[in-house]
Backbone as JSON, one array per atom type, in Angstrom:
{
  "sequence": "MLVAKIGPEYLLFGGAGVVSLAAFIGLILVPTLGSYGRAWEKIAASFLSLFVLVALALVGVLIGLAIVYYYNDIVDAIP",
  "N": [[6.5, -22.24, -5.56], [4.6, -21.55, -3.61], [6.21, -20.29, -1.71], [6.93, -17.97, -2.99], [4.69, -16.38, -2.73], [4.58, -15.71, -0.1], [5.46, -13.08, 2.0], [8.7, -11.58, 2.55], [9.08, -10.59, 5.14], [7.44, -12.16, 6.73], [8.69, -14.63, 6.52], [11.12, -14.03, 7.76], [10.29, -13.32, 10.39], [9.07, -15.71, 11.12], [11.27, -17.43, 11.02], [12.82, -16.28, 13.05], [11.17, -16.82, 15.21], [11.28, -19.63, 15.25], [14.0, -20.05, 15.79], [14.16, -18.82, 18.3], [12.42, -20.45, 19.81], [13.77, -22.89, 19.6], [16.11, -22.2, 20.96], [15.06, -21.77, 23.52], [14.14, -24.34, 24.15], [16.55, -25.83, 23.98], [18.33, -24.48, 25.71], [17.01, -23.93, 28.1], [14.71, -25.62, 28.73], [15.55, -28.36, 28.36], [17.87, -28.63, 30.14], [16.46, -28.12, 32.5], [14.68, -30.29, 32.7], [16.53, -32.33, 32.96], [17.57, -31.89, 35.45], [16.05, -32.86, 37.5], [14.76, -35.77, 39.16], [12.38, -37.14, 39.78], [9.11, -37.72, 38.39], [7.0, -35.91, 38.91], [8.4, -33.67, 39.72], [9.74, -32.97, 37.39], [7.55, -32.35, 35.77], [6.49, -30.14, 37.15], [8.66, -28.34, 37.02], [8.83, -28.03, 34.25], [6.36, -26.85, 33.73], [6.66, -24.4, 35.12], [8.81, -23.31, 33.69], [7.65, -23.01, 31.14], [5.68, -21.23, 31.85], [7.21, -18.95, 32.5], [8.28, -18.47, 29.94], [5.95, -17.78, 28.49], [5.2, -15.5, 29.92], [7.38, -13.79, 29.39], [7.13, -13.56, 26.61], [4.65, -12.29, 26.48], [5.24, -9.84, 27.73], [7.03, -8.84, 25.83], [5.33, -8.57, 23.6], [3.54, -6.65, 24.59], [5.27, -4.45, 24.96], [6.01, -4.05, 22.3], [3.49, -3.37, 21.19], [3.05, -0.98, 22.58], [5.1, 0.6, 21.53], [4.3, 0.73, 18.85], [1.82, 2.03, 19.15], [2.52, 4.51, 20.32], [4.22, 5.58, 18.43], [4.42, 7.95, 16.83], [4.72, 9.93, 18.8], [7.13, 9.1, 19.9], [8.9, 9.42, 17.74], [8.7, 12.17, 17.38], [9.86, 13.05, 19.73], [12.53, 12.51, 19.47], [15.37, 14.31, 18.6]],
  "CA": [[5.37, -21.41, -5.91], [3.99, -21.04, -2.38], [7.15, -19.41, -1.04], [6.94, -16.7, -3.69], [3.55, -15.59, -2.31], [4.79, -15.3, 1.29], [6.36, -11.94, 2.07], [9.97, -11.87, 3.24], [9.0, -10.28, 6.57], [6.85, -13.32, 7.4], [9.73, -15.65, 6.6], [12.09, -13.62, 8.78], [9.69, -13.44, 11.72], [8.9, -17.14, 11.38], [12.59, -17.97, 11.32], [13.21, -15.8, 14.37], [10.38, -17.58, 16.17], [11.81, -20.99, 15.33], [15.29, -19.98, 16.47], [13.88, -18.52, 19.71], [11.85, -21.65, 20.42], [14.85, -23.87, 19.7], [16.99, -21.75, 22.04], [14.37, -22.03, 24.78], [14.15, -25.78, 24.4], [17.91, -26.31, 24.19], [19.07, -23.83, 26.8], [16.25, -23.83, 29.35], [13.84, -26.75, 29.03], [16.31, -29.62, 28.48], [18.57, -28.69, 31.43], [15.48, -28.18, 33.58], [14.2, -31.67, 32.81], [17.63, -33.18, 33.39], [17.97, -31.57, 36.82], [15.18, -33.49, 38.47], [14.65, -37.21, 38.95], [11.0, -37.62, 39.88], [8.26, -37.26, 37.3], [6.23, -34.73, 39.3], [9.34, -32.55, 39.74], [9.96, -32.59, 35.99], [6.33, -31.7, 35.29], [6.4, -28.83, 37.79], [9.71, -27.49, 36.46], [8.44, -27.72, 32.87], [5.26, -25.88, 33.79], [7.2, -23.09, 35.51], [9.61, -22.81, 32.57], [6.73, -22.55, 30.11], [5.04, -20.03, 32.4], [8.15, -17.85, 32.31], [8.34, -18.21, 28.5], [4.72, -17.07, 28.11], [5.26, -14.18, 30.53], [8.34, -12.98, 28.64], [6.54, -13.27, 25.3], [3.59, -11.3, 26.7], [5.9, -8.56, 27.96], [7.56, -8.39, 24.54], [4.2, -8.13, 22.77], [3.03, -5.39, 25.15], [6.24, -3.39, 24.63], [5.87, -3.81, 20.86], [2.26, -2.62, 20.98], [3.24, 0.38, 23.09], [5.92, 1.32, 20.56], [3.46, 1.01, 17.67], [0.78, 2.99, 19.51], [3.12, 5.81, 20.6], [5.32, 5.77, 17.48], [4.53, 9.36, 16.44], [5.28, 10.67, 19.93], [8.54, 8.7, 20.04], [9.65, 10.05, 16.65], [8.75, 13.61, 17.64], [10.72, 13.3, 20.89], [13.93, 12.38, 19.06], [15.73, 15.51, 17.82]],
  "C": [[4.76, -20.77, -4.67], [4.91, -20.05, -1.68], [7.17, -18.04, -1.69], [5.79, -15.8, -3.24], [3.69, -15.1, -0.87], [5.81, -14.17, 1.29], [7.62, -12.26, 2.86], [9.9, -11.57, 4.74], [8.38, -11.45, 7.35], [7.85, -14.46, 7.54], [10.75, -15.3, 7.67], [11.53, -13.76, 10.18], [9.46, -14.9, 12.08], [10.23, -17.8, 11.74], [13.09, -17.54, 12.69], [12.44, -16.53, 15.46], [10.89, -18.99, 16.35], [13.13, -21.01, 16.07], [15.08, -19.71, 17.97], [13.32, -19.74, 20.44], [12.91, -22.73, 20.59], [15.82, -23.49, 20.81], [16.35, -22.01, 23.39], [14.42, -23.51, 25.12], [15.55, -26.27, 24.75], [18.61, -25.74, 25.4], [18.32, -23.79, 28.13], [15.5, -25.13, 29.67], [14.6, -28.07, 29.22], [17.12, -29.67, 29.77], [17.62, -28.76, 32.63], [15.0, -29.61, 33.78], [15.3, -32.62, 33.3], [18.04, -32.97, 34.84], [17.17, -32.32, 37.86], [14.99, -34.96, 38.13], [13.22, -37.71, 38.94], [10.14, -36.99, 38.79], [7.5, -35.99, 37.68], [7.13, -33.49, 39.37], [9.6, -32.05, 38.32], [8.75, -31.86, 35.42], [6.22, -30.3, 35.86], [7.44, -27.87, 37.21], [9.38, -27.1, 35.02], [7.33, -26.68, 32.84], [5.78, -24.49, 34.14], [8.05, -22.49, 34.39], [8.72, -22.29, 31.46], [5.97, -21.3, 30.57], [5.92, -18.8, 32.22], [8.26, -17.49, 30.83], [7.13, -17.39, 28.05], [4.74, -15.65, 28.68], [6.22, -13.27, 29.77], [7.8, -12.62, 27.26], [5.45, -12.22, 25.43], [4.18, -9.92, 26.95], [6.45, -8.0, 26.66], [6.46, -7.89, 23.62], [3.66, -6.8, 23.28], [3.98, -4.22, 24.86], [6.14, -3.05, 23.14], [4.61, -3.02, 20.54], [2.36, -1.18, 21.46], [4.08, 1.21, 22.11], [5.11, 1.66, 19.33], [2.44, 2.1, 17.98], [1.35, 4.4, 19.7], [4.23, 6.16, 19.61], [5.49, 7.25, 17.1], [5.11, 10.2, 17.56], [6.76, 10.35, 20.12], [9.38, 9.39, 18.97], [9.77, 11.55, 16.88], [9.67, 13.95, 18.79], [12.21, 13.22, 20.54], [14.3, 13.59, 18.21], [16.29, 15.2, 16.46]]
}
């Protein structure tokens, strides 16, 4: 009943977010934690990895907002 009220675009974006987060954890965070032995090194590496994740997400959001804001100009520029 609840799934019927959620639009398909929200399910797709949510699924893409889950897949992206799982890829980050599996491909970046787990090898980062396994590369270091001391606890403070693992904490520092995790912080830097999460910092890079947030920075990349912020860049993606800003590019998306720019595309939405300038959409009419972009469409008019394409012949």
